C-alpha positions as a printed Julia matrix, in Angstrom:
277×3 Matrix{Float64}:
 -28.29   41.54   11.74
 -26.96   40.64   15.21
 -24.35   37.9    15.23
 -26.41   35.82   17.65
 -28.81   35.0    14.81
 -26.03   33.13   13.01
 -25.09   29.5    13.52
 -21.82   29.21   15.54
 -19.92   27.91   12.5
 -21.08   30.88   10.41
 -20.51   33.31   13.25
 -16.88   32.12   13.22
 -16.66   33.27    9.58
 -17.72   36.76   10.57
 -15.27   36.82   13.48
 -12.49   35.68   11.14
 -13.46   38.34    8.59
 -13.27   41.09   11.21
  -9.89   39.78   12.33
  -8.54   39.83    8.77
  -9.9    43.34    8.26
  -8.02   44.6    11.31
  -4.82   42.83   10.25
  -5.03   44.34    6.76
  -5.64   47.8     8.19
  -2.68   47.49   10.55
  -0.45   46.18    7.76
  -1.56   49.03    5.51
  -0.69   51.59    8.18
   2.75   50.06    8.65
   3.39   50.25    4.92
   1.71   53.63    4.23
   5.06   55.17    3.29
   5.91   52.33    0.89
   4.48   53.76   -2.29
   5.37   50.7    -4.37
   2.96   48.39   -2.51
   0.34   48.43    0.19
  -1.98   45.54    1.03
  -5.53   45.74   -0.31
  -8.0    46.5     2.45
 -10.64   43.89    3.06
 -14.11   45.39    2.5
 -17.06   44.81    4.78
 -19.23   41.8     4.18
 -21.79   42.64    1.51
 -25.53   42.12    1.69
 -25.12   39.1    -0.6
 -22.46   37.65    1.72
 -24.66   38.12    4.77
 -27.69   36.7     2.97
 -25.72   33.58    2.09
 -24.51   33.35    5.67
 -28.09   33.51    6.98
 -29.24   30.81    4.58
 -26.25   28.64    5.51
 -27.04   29.17    9.19
 -30.63   28.11    8.62
 -29.56   24.94    6.79
 -26.97   24.07    9.45
 -29.52   24.6    12.22
 -32.2    22.59   10.41
 -29.81   19.7     9.77
 -28.65   19.64   13.39
 -32.21   19.69   14.7
 -32.97   16.72   12.45
 -30.04   14.77   13.89
 -27.24   15.62   11.46
 -23.89   17.28   12.1
 -21.8    19.95   10.43
 -18.48   18.3     9.64
 -16.68   20.85    7.44
 -17.75   24.43    7.0
 -15.36   26.54    4.91
 -16.44   30.09    4.2
 -16.56   29.33    0.48
 -19.84   27.45    1.02
 -18.61   24.01   -0.06
 -19.61   22.31    3.16
 -19.74   18.71    4.37
 -22.51   17.44    6.6
 -22.58   14.15    8.48
 -25.88   12.35    8.07
 -26.36    8.93    9.68
 -22.61    8.37    9.66
 -22.16    9.4     6.02
 -20.49   12.5     4.6
 -22.87   14.55    2.45
 -21.14   17.31    0.51
 -23.22   20.38   -0.25
 -22.71   23.68   -2.0
 -24.41   26.83   -0.68
 -23.2    29.53   -3.05
 -24.18   32.53   -5.1
 -25.52   31.7    -8.54
 -23.17   33.52  -10.89
 -23.79   34.8   -14.39
 -21.57   36.13  -17.14
 -21.21   39.87  -17.06
 -20.13   42.61  -19.44
 -19.14   44.84  -16.52
 -15.56   45.85  -15.89
 -13.64   43.41  -13.68
 -13.65   45.77  -10.68
 -17.42   46.22  -10.97
 -18.09   42.47  -10.9
 -16.06   42.14   -7.69
 -18.09   44.56   -5.58
 -20.98   42.26   -4.71
 -18.86   40.24   -2.21
 -16.04   40.8     0.23
 -14.38   37.68   -1.18
 -14.19   38.07   -4.97
 -11.15   35.76   -5.05
 -13.44   32.91   -4.04
 -15.21   33.18   -7.39
 -14.29   32.94  -11.03
 -13.41   36.26  -12.57
 -15.69   37.66  -15.26
 -18.8    36.48  -13.42
 -21.24   38.57  -11.44
 -23.9    37.82   -8.86
 -27.29   36.87  -10.27
 -28.94   38.02   -7.06
 -29.97   34.44   -6.26
 -28.49   31.58   -4.28
 -27.97   28.04   -5.46
 -27.99   25.15   -3.0
 -26.97   21.71   -4.21
 -25.98   18.31   -2.89
 -22.76   17.53   -4.72
 -22.51   13.98   -3.39
 -24.06   11.57   -5.9
 -27.34   10.13   -4.65
 -28.54    7.32   -6.9
 -26.79    8.98   -9.82
 -28.2    12.47   -9.25
 -27.22   15.66   -7.46
 -30.3    17.54   -6.22
 -30.15   21.32   -6.41
 -32.35   24.3    -5.64
 -32.01   27.7    -7.32
 -33.78   30.83   -6.19
 -35.93   32.87   -8.53
 -37.96   36.05   -8.32
 -40.94   33.97   -7.2
 -39.26   31.42   -4.95
 -36.63   32.12   -2.31
 -34.42   29.62   -0.53
 -36.4    30.23    2.65
 -39.46   28.75    0.96
 -37.46   25.66   -0.01
 -35.67   25.11    3.3
 -37.91   22.26    4.54
 -37.38   20.41    1.25
 -33.64   21.11    1.26
 -33.13   19.9     4.84
 -35.41   16.9     4.23
 -33.47   15.9     1.12
 -30.15   16.31    2.92
 -31.35   14.1     5.78
 -32.7    11.53    3.34
 -29.23   11.33    1.82
 -28.02    9.34    4.83
 -30.22    6.27    4.2
 -29.56    6.54    0.45
 -25.79    6.51    1.02
 -26.18    3.63    3.47
 -28.09    1.67    0.83
 -25.44    2.55   -1.76
 -22.78    1.36    0.68
 -24.59   -1.94    1.23
 -24.99   -2.38   -2.53
 -21.28   -1.68   -3.06
 -20.38   -4.14   -0.32
 -22.68   -6.76   -1.82
 -21.21   -6.11   -5.25
 -17.69   -6.4    -3.85
 -18.67   -9.57   -2.01
 -20.11  -11.08   -5.2
 -16.99  -10.03   -7.08
 -14.73  -11.63   -4.45
 -16.83  -14.81   -4.5
 -16.78  -14.94   -8.28
 -13.05  -14.26   -8.28
 -12.6   -17.09   -5.73
 -14.65  -19.41   -7.94
 -12.59  -18.46  -10.98
  -9.39  -18.98   -9.02
 -10.57  -22.38   -7.73
 -11.64  -23.47  -11.22
  -8.27  -22.33  -12.6
  -6.44  -24.13   -9.78
  -8.34  -27.35  -10.41
  -7.68  -27.1   -14.16
  -3.98  -26.63  -13.5
  -3.92  -29.67  -11.19
  -5.89  -31.73  -13.67
  -3.51  -30.74  -16.47
  -0.48  -31.58  -14.34
  -1.96  -34.98  -13.4
  -2.66  -35.69  -17.05
   0.9   -34.7   -17.91
   2.12  -37.09  -15.19
   0.05  -39.91  -16.73
   1.48  -39.06  -20.15
   4.94  -39.16  -18.6
   4.18  -42.62  -17.19
   2.93  -43.79  -20.59
   6.1   -42.49  -22.22
   8.19  -44.21  -19.56
   6.27  -47.47  -20.17
   7.1   -47.33  -23.87
  10.69  -46.34  -23.11
  11.0   -49.29  -20.67
   9.74  -51.73  -23.31
  12.23  -50.41  -25.85
  15.05  -50.64  -23.33
  14.19  -54.21  -22.35
  14.13  -55.29  -26.0
  17.41  -53.52  -26.52
  18.99  -55.0   -23.37
  17.86  -58.49  -24.39
  19.89  -58.05  -27.56
  22.8   -56.64  -25.53
  22.7   -59.63  -23.19
  22.54  -62.01  -26.17
  25.63  -60.5   -27.72
  27.49  -60.35  -24.4
  27.05  -64.13  -23.99
  30.02  -64.83  -26.26
  32.24  -62.11  -24.77
  32.76  -63.68  -21.36
  32.29  -61.61  -18.22
  35.04  -59.12  -18.93
  35.75  -56.03  -16.87
  34.54  -52.83  -18.48
  35.67  -49.72  -16.68
  35.12  -50.4   -12.99
  32.49  -53.17  -13.42
  32.07  -56.57  -14.93
  30.02  -56.74  -18.12
  27.26  -58.67  -16.33
  27.08  -55.94  -13.69
  26.64  -53.3   -16.37
  23.77  -55.29  -17.89
  22.16  -55.75  -14.47
  22.5   -52.01  -13.79
  20.84  -51.18  -17.12
  17.96  -53.59  -16.46
  17.4   -52.11  -13.01
  17.25  -48.62  -14.43
  14.89  -49.78  -17.2
  12.59  -51.49  -14.7
  12.53  -48.27  -12.62
  10.71  -46.67  -15.55
   7.77  -49.06  -15.01
   4.84  -46.92  -13.72
   2.96  -50.08  -12.8
   5.63  -51.47  -10.49
   3.19  -50.84   -7.6
   0.17  -51.79   -9.66
  -2.52  -49.53  -11.16
  -3.58  -48.25   -7.73
   0.0   -47.34   -6.88
   0.37  -45.43  -10.15
  -2.82  -43.43   -9.59
  -1.85  -42.85   -5.95
   1.26  -41.09   -7.25
  -0.86  -39.09   -9.7
  -3.33  -38.1    -6.93
  -0.51  -36.49   -4.99
   0.27  -34.07   -7.84
  -0.63  -30.55   -6.65
  -0.76  -27.05   -8.09
   2.81  -26.47   -6.97
   4.24  -29.84   -8.05
C-alpha cells in the first residue's frame, strides 16, 4: 500500500522503520567479520503490522475530522488523543493468544516482537480499546471472523469523541466533590476552632472562680495576720515595716478579684480569649 494512504503520524512509523533497517544492515556489514556477535537484522513490516497501521490511520483521521487531535502516537499502539481538551488514552493493538509454537515461530507475525509478551501469538484480529476510565468502564472492540474493525470504525470514533464530554462531566463532578470536601473541612475546622475558644473561655471563667475563692481565703487569713500583728508593733521585717508587708499581701489578694471591674469587666476579659490565647 502506498505510504500516502497512511496518516502522517503512522507514515512516520514506517519512515522510522526503514531508517532502523538501514542502520541495522550497515552495522551488520561493519561487524560481519566479528563472529561472536552481529546485530539482528530488522525484518520488513508484516501484513499484520501494516493492517494495524491502516486501522490506526483510519482512527486518527476520523478523530481529527471530528475535531479531535492526536497527542501521542507511539508505534506500540498505546496512543493518546485530545478530545475537547481532555486526554483520552486508547490502545490499538493485535489481540494475542497463547501459543504452543516455538518462540521463534510466534515472533514472525510482526517486525516488532519485542513490543509483545513472549509466548503469545497473533490471533489474526485487532483489539481497539479506550483505556481511560469513562464512568467506570473502558469500551473496547475486538474483531471476529464476521466483524472487522472497519465495520466498527464509526462507532469507535463516535465513542472516542463522546469521551470528551464524559471526561468534562467527570472533571466537574470531581471539582464539585473537592469543593464540597473543602467546604465541609472548613466547617469542621470552624466548629473545632469555636469549640477550642469556648473551652478556653470556660477555663478562664473557672480560673476566675478559683481566684475568687483563693482571694476569700487570703483575706480571711490576712485578717488573722493583721489581728496578731497588732500586738507586735510596726517592726521592720527584712526591708519593709510589718504594716507594709500586710498592705502588700492585701493588694495582691485583691488583685485576684475577677469582679474588680464588675461582671461586665470580667466577661469582657473572657470575650477577648482567642484560639491562640
